[in-house]
KOLVEX-256987 format. One record per atom (N, C-alpha, C): residue in one letter; x, y, z. Coordinates in steps of 0.2 Angstrom, whole numbers, padded with zeros to 4 digits, always signed. Last residue first. Layout:
N
aXYZ ...
END
This chain:
201
x-0504+0721-0574 x-0499+0721-0579 x-0496+0728-0579 x-0515+0725-0565 x-0509+0720-0563 x-0503+0721-0567 x-0520+0742-0565 x-0520+0735-0567 x-0514+0731-0565 x-0529+0755-0560 x-0523+0752-0559 x-0523+0745-0560 x-0538+0768-0567 x-0538+0761-0565 x-0531+0758-0566 x-0543+0784-0562 x-0537+0780-0565 x-0538+0773-0562 x-0552+0799-0566 x-0551+0793-0562 x-0546+0788-0566 x-0547+0817-0564 x-0549+0811-0568 x-0548+0804-0564 x-0542+0826-0556 x-0550+0825-0556 x-0552+0819-0560 x-0529+0828-0556 x-0533+0832-0561 x-0540+0831-0561 x-0525+0819-0547 x-0525+0826-0545 x-0529+0831-0550 x-0536+0805-0549 x-0529+0808-0549 x-0530+0816-0547 x-0544+0792-0539 x-0544+0799-0543 x-0538+0802-0543 x-0543+0775-0542 x-0542+0781-0539 x-0543+0787-0543 x-0543+0758-0540 x-0546+0763-0544 x-0546+0769-0540 x-0533+0743-0541 x-0534+0749-0538 x-0538+0754-0543 x-0531+0731-0548 x-0529+0731-0541 x-0531+0737-0537 x-0537+0720-0559 x-0538+0727-0557 x-0536+0727-0550 x-0534+0706-0558 x-0532+0710-0564 x-0532+0717-0562 x-0528+0699-0542 x-0533+0702-0546 x-0530+0706-0552 x-0517+0695-0535 x-0520+0690-0540 x-0526+0693-0544 x-0513+0704-0526 x-0509+0704-0532 x-0512+0699-0538 x-0521+0701-0515 x-0522+0707-0519 x-0519+0707-0526 x-0527+0685-0514 x-0521+0689-0513 x-0522+0695-0517 x-0544+0682-0509 x-0538+0681-0514 x-0533+0686-0512 x-0558+0673-0503 x-0552+0678-0502 x-0546+0677-0506 x-0572+0671-0513 x-0566+0668-0510 x-0561+0673-0509 x-0585+0673-0519 x-0582+0678-0514 x-0576+0675-0510 x-0595+0671-0533 x-0589+0669-0529 x-0587+0675-0525 x-0613+0675-0530 x-0607+0676-0534 x-0601+0673-0530 x-0625+0675-0524 x-0623+0669-0527 x-0617+0670-0531 x-0628+0686-0517 x-0630+0686-0523 x-0628+0680-0527 x-0622+0683-0505 x-0629+0684-0505 x-0632+0684-0512 x-0608+0685-0509 x-0611+0678-0507 x-0619+0678-0507 x-0608+0698-0510 x-0607+0694-0516 x-0610+0687-0515 x-0609+0703-0497 x-0614+0705-0502 x-0613+0700-0508 x-0597+0698-0492 x-0604+0695-0490 x-0609+0697-0495 x-0588+0705-0499 x-0588+0698-0501 x-0595+0695-0498 x-0591+0717-0493 x-0591+0717-0500 x-0592+0709-0502 x-0588+0715-0480 x-0595+0717-0482 x-0596+0716-0489 x-0574+0713-0481 x-0578+0708-0478 x-0585+0709-0480 x-0569+0725-0487 x-0569+0719-0491 x-0573+0714-0488 x-0581+0738-0483 x-0575+0735-0483 x-0575+0729-0487 x-0594+0743-0485 x-0590+0747-0482 x-0582+0745-0483 x-0605+0742-0500 x-0601+0739-0494 x-0596+0744-0492 x-0618+0753-0504 x-0611+0751-0505 x-0608+0748-0499 x-0632+0759-0509 x-0630+0753-0505 x-0623+0750-0507 x-0631+0770-0519 x-0633+0770-0512 x-0631+0765-0507 x-0619+0776-0530 x-0624+0771-0528 x-0625+0772-0521 x-0610+0783-0538 x-0615+0786-0534 x-0620+0782-0532 x-0598+0780-0545 x-0605+0779-0548 x-0610+0783-0545 x-0589+0780-0534 x-0589+0785-0539 x-0595+0785-0544 x-0593+0769-0527 x-0594+0776-0524 x-0594+0781-0529 x-0589+0759-0536 x-0596+0759-0534 x-0598+0766-0530 x-0576+0761-0536 x-0579+0762-0542 x-0586+0763-0540 x-0573+0757-0522 x-0571+0764-0525 x-0575+0766-0531 x-0576+0743-0523 x-0580+0748-0519 x-0579+0755-0521 x-0566+0739-0532 x-0573+0739-0534 x-0577+0743-0530 x-0554+0741-0524 x-0555+0745-0530 x-0563+0745-0533 x-0557+0732-0514 x-0556+0739-0512 x-0557+0743-0518 x-0557+0719-0521 x-0563+0722-0518 x-0563+0730-0516 x-0550+0719-0537 x-0549+0719-0530 x-0555+0722-0526 x-0559+0711-0550 x-0557+0718-0547 x-0556+0716-0540 x-0564+0701-0557 x-0557+0702-0557 x-0554+0708-0554 x-0577+0703-0556 x-0575+0696-0553 x-0567+0696-0553 x-0581+0714-0563 x-0579+0715-0556 x-0576+0708-0553 x-0573+0712-0579 x-0578+0713-0575 x-0576+0713-0568 x-0559+0721-0587 x-0562+0715-0585 x-0568+0717-0580 x-0558+0734-0600 x-0557+0732-0593 x-0561+0725-0591 x-0561+0738-0612 x-0555+0734-0612 x-0554+0731-0604 x-0571+0748-0610 x-0572+0741-0614 x-0567+0736-0613 x-0567+0760-0605 x-0569+0755-0601 x-0570+0748-0604 x-0564+0768-0616 x-0559+0766-0611 x-0560+0761-0607 x-0577+0769-0622 x-0572+0765-0625 x-0566+0763-0620 x-0592+0768-0614 x-0587+0772-0615 x-0581+0767-0617 x-0603+0759-0610 x-0602+0760-0617 x-0595+0764-0619 x-0603+0748-0598 x-0602+0754-0599 x-0600+0755-0606 x-0602+0736-0588 x-0608+0738-0592 x-0608+0746-0593 x-0588+0726-0589 x-0591+0732-0587 x-0597+0734-0591 x-0591+0708-0586 x-0588+0714-0590 x-0592+0720-0588 x-0595+0701-0575 x-0591+0697-0581 x-0588+0702-0585 x-0602+0710-0567 x-0598+0704-0564 x-0593+0702-0570 x-0611+0720-0569 x-0604+0721-0570 x-0599+0716-0568 x-0623+0716-0565 x-0623+0719-0572 x-0615+0719-0574 x-0621+0713-0551 x-0623+0708-0556 x-0622+0710-0563 x-0617+0726-0546 x-0613+0720-0546 x-0614+0714-0551 x-0629+0733-0548 x-0622+0735-0551 x-0617+0729-0551 x-0638+0726-0540 x-0639+0726-0548 x-0633+0728-0551 x-0633+0729-0527 x-0634+0722-0530 x-0634+0721-0538 x-0634+0742-0527 x-0628+0739-0527 x-0628+0732-0529 x-0648+0744-0527 x-0644+0747-0533 x-0637+0744-0533 x-0656+0728-0522 x-0654+0735-0521 x-0650+0737-0527 x-0668+0716-0525 x-0661+0718-0526 x-0660+0725-0526 x-0681+0718-0522 x-0678+0712-0519 x-0670+0713-0519 x-0688+0734-0518 x-0685+0730-0523 x-0681+0724-0519 x-0701+0734-0506 x-0695+0737-0509 x-0692+0732-0513 x-0719+0734-0506 x-0713+0730-0506 x-0707+0734-0509 x-0728+0747-0498 x-0727+0742-0503 x-0720+0740-0503 x-0732+0756-0489 x-0730+0750-0486 x-0728+0745-0492 x-0739+0767-0495 x-0732+0768-0492 x-0729+0762-0490 x-0747+0760-0510 x-0746+0763-0504 x-0739+0764-0501 x-0746+0744-0518 x-0750+0750-0517 x-0748+0753-0510 x-0740+0731-0518 x-0740+0735-0524 x-0743+0742-0523 x-0743+0724-0506 x-0736+0724-0509 x-0735+0729-0514 x-0756+0725-0504 x-0751+0728-0499 x-0745+0729-0502 x-0761+0719-0515 x-0763+0726-0514 x-0758+0729-0509 x-0757+0706-0512 x-0755+0709-0518 x-0756+0717-0518 x-0763+0703-0500 x-0756+0703-0501 x-0753+0707-0507 x-0777+0703-0504 x-0774+0708-0499 x-0766+0709-0499 x-0777+0693-0513 x-0778+0699-0516 x-0776+0705-0511 x-0775+0682-0504 x-0770+0684-0509 x-0771+0691-0512 x-0787+0683-0496 x-0780+0684-0493 x-0775+0685-0498 x-0798+0681-0506 x-0796+0688-0503 x-0789+0688-0500 x-0792+0667-0516 x-0797+0672-0514 x-0794+0678-0511 x-0784+0657-0521 x-0783+0659-0514 x-0788+0664-0512 x-0789+0655-0535 x-0787+0649-0530 x-0787+0651-0523 x-0792+0667-0540 x-0797+0662-0540 x-0796+0656-0535 x-0780+0673-0538 x-0785+0676-0535 x-0791+0671-0534 x-0772+0665-0546 x-0771+0665-0539 x-0776+0668-0535 x-0777+0669-0559 x-0777+0662-0557 x-0777+0661-0549 x-0775+0683-0560 x-0782+0680-0560 x-0782+0673-0557 x-0761+0683-0559 x-0765+0686-0554 x-0772+0683-0554 x-0758+0676-0571 x-0756+0673-0564 x-0760+0676-0559 x-0763+0685-0580 x-0766+0678-0580 x-0764+0675-0573 x-0754+0696-0578 x-0762+0696-0577 x-0765+0690-0576 x-0743+0689-0582 x-0743+0692-0575 x-0750+0693-0573 x-0745+0687-0596 x-0744+0681-0591 x-0745+0683-0584 x-0744+0700-0601 x-0751+0696-0601 x-0751+0690-0596 x-0734+0710-0590 x-0735+0706-0596 x-0742+0703-0595 x-0734+0727-0585 x-0735+0720-0583 x-0737+0716-0589 x-0733+0740-0587 x-0728+0736-0590 x-0728+0728-0588 x-0743+0746-0580 x-0744+0746-0587 x-0738+0742-0591 x-0738+0745-0567 x-0743+0740-0569 x-0744+0740-0577 x-0721+0746-0565 x-0727+0750-0566 x-0732+0745-0570 x-0712+0736-0553 x-0714+0737-0560 x-0720+0741-0561 x-0711+0734-0540 x-0707+0739-0543 x-0707+0739-0550 x-0721+0724-0537 x-0721+0731-0534 x-0717+0736-0537 x-0717+0713-0545 x-0722+0717-0547 x-0723+0724-0544 x-0706+0709-0537 x-0705+0711-0544 x-0711+0716-0546 x-0712+0706-0525 x-0707+0711-0525 x-0706+0714-0532 x-0720+0695-0529 x-0723+0702-0528 x-0719+0707-0527 x-0710+0686-0532 x-0714+0688-0537 x-0717+0695-0535 x-0705+0684-0519 x-0701+0686-0524 x-0705+0689-0530 x-0717+0679-0513 x-0714+0685-0510 x-0709+0688-0516 x-0719+0667-0520 x-0724+0672-0521 x-0721+0679-0518 x-0709+0660-0515 x-0709+0661-0522 x-0714+0667-0523 x-0712+0659-0502 x-0706+0662-0504 x-0706+0664-0511 x-0724+0652-0502 x-0724+0659-0500 x-0718+0662-0502 x-0719+0640-0507 x-0724+0643-0511 x-0724+0650-0509 x-0712+0636-0495 x-0708+0638-0502 x-0713+0641-0506 x-0722+0634-0486 x-0717+0639-0485 x-0713+0641-0491 x-0728+0623-0492 x-0732+0629-0491 x-0727+0635-0490 x-0718+0613-0491 x-0720+0615-0498 x-0724+0622-0497 x-0704+0618-0480 x-0710+0615-0482 x-0713+0617-0489 x-0694+0625-0476 x-0692+0619-0478 x-0699+0615-0481 x-0699+0637-0469 x-0695+0637-0476 x-0694+0631-0479 x-0706+0639-0458 x-0709+0634-0463 x-0705+0634-0469 x-0699+0649-0453 x-0699+0643-0449 x-0702+0637-0453 x-0687+0658-0463 x-0694+0656-0461 x-0694+0650-0458 x-0674+0659-0465 x-0677+0664-0461 x-0684+0662-0459 x-0671+0649-0474 x-0667+0649-0468 x-0671+0654-0463 x-0677+0654-0486 x-0679+0647-0483 x-0676+0647-0476 x-0671+0666-0489 x-0678+0666-0486 x-0680+0659-0483 x-0659+0660-0494 x-0659+0664-0488 x-0666+0665-0485 x-0664+0653-0505 x-0661+0649-0499 x-0660+0654-0493 x-0667+0664-0513 x-0672+0659-0511 x-0670+0655-0505 x-0655+0670-0516 x-0660+0674-0512 x-0665+0669-0509 x-0649+0660-0523 x-0646+0662-0517 x-0651+0666-0512 x-0658+0660-0534 x-0657+0654-0530 x-0655+0656-0523 x-0655+0673-0539 x-0662+0671-0537 x-0662+0665-0533 x-0642+0671-0542 x-0644+0677-0537 x-0651+0675-0535 x-0642+0661-0552 x-0638+0660-0545 x-0640+0665-0540 x-0648+0668-0562 x-0651+0662-0559 x-0648+0661-0552 x-0639+0678-0565 x-0646+0680-0563 x-0649+0674-0560 x-0628+0671-0569 x-0627+0675-0563 x-0635+0677-0560 x-0632+0665-0580 x-0631+0660-0574 x-0630+0665-0568 x-0635+0676-0589 x-0641+0672-0586 x-0639+0667-0580 x-0628+0692-0584 x-0627+0685-0587 x-0632+0680-0585 x-0635+0707-0587 x-0633+0702-0582 x-0633+0695-0585 x-0639+0715-0597 x-0632+0716-0595 x-0630+0711-0590 x-0653+0713-0597 x-0649+0710-0603 x-0641+0711-0601 x-0661+0709-0582 x-0658+0714-0586 x-0653+0711-0591 x-0673+0695-0583 x-0667+0699-0580 x-0664+0704-0585 x-0687+0686-0577 x-0683+0689-0582 x-0677+0693-0579 x-0694+0670-0573 x-0692+0677-0571 x-0688+0679-0577 x-0703+0657-0566 x-0702+0660-0573 x-0700+0668-0571 x-0702+0642-0558 x-0702+0649-0558 x-0699+0652-0564 x-0707+0628-0551 x-0706+0631-0557 x-0707+0638-0557 x-0702+0615-0540 x-0704+0622-0541 x-0703+0625-0548 x-0706+0601-0532 x-0704+0603-0538 x-0707+0610-0539 x-0699+0593-0518 x-0704+0598-0520 x-0701+0601-0527 x-0698+0578-0509 x-0696+0582-0515 x-0701+0587-0517 x-0695+0576-0491 x-0699+0575-0498 x-0696+0579-0503 x-0693+0569-0476 x-0690+0573-0481 x-0694+0571-0488 x-0696+0570-0459 x-0698+0567-0465 x-0696+0572-0471 x-0684+0568-0446 x-0689+0572-0450 x-0690+0569-0457 x-0683+0554-0435 x-0680+0558-0441 x-0686+0562-0444 x-0684+0552-0418 x-0688+0552-0424 x-0684+0556-0429 x-0672+0542-0410 x-0674+0549-0411 x-0678+0549-0418 x-0677+0527-0401 x-0674+0530-0407 x-0677+0537-0408 x-0674+0523-0385 x-0679+0525-0390 x-0675+0529-0395 
END
């Protein structure tokens, strides 16, 4: 008896989202796709149309929960109205639960995620000494972690392994490289309290 093969189908999803101007559009898109794929593997129905719709809604609600209502654009209110009319009370309860009270949704991307995305291709810093430095894609993981600590972020990887894991979850390249192949090899604090960037050249 032949084993029954699972039925496969094509699902078309249209997702509109915005991103911080310091984040490159390709990196923003890859981060969203990577987060969506992670949610698909965690959900039992992640490969179904219904499951995929819930994942997209979850990403959307996380964004709303961390944006003041007065900053919601007209298309957001239109979507809320349309989904309420279509899905009724269950959707309204999910919206209220995600955006109001102590149990509201936390941001989909933490401060470490956003820092890595904003600084991937070039450093998001107006200070002239930093303008000449490459983005984190050319930083040794150890140096990048030290920079994140100096900035005072909350969600910081502990070592190279966790740093690369965080990059993969953001859809960023995380291939192991020899230390000497990075343009920025170290980031450290001098005896006078100033920070120093060590480059390859």
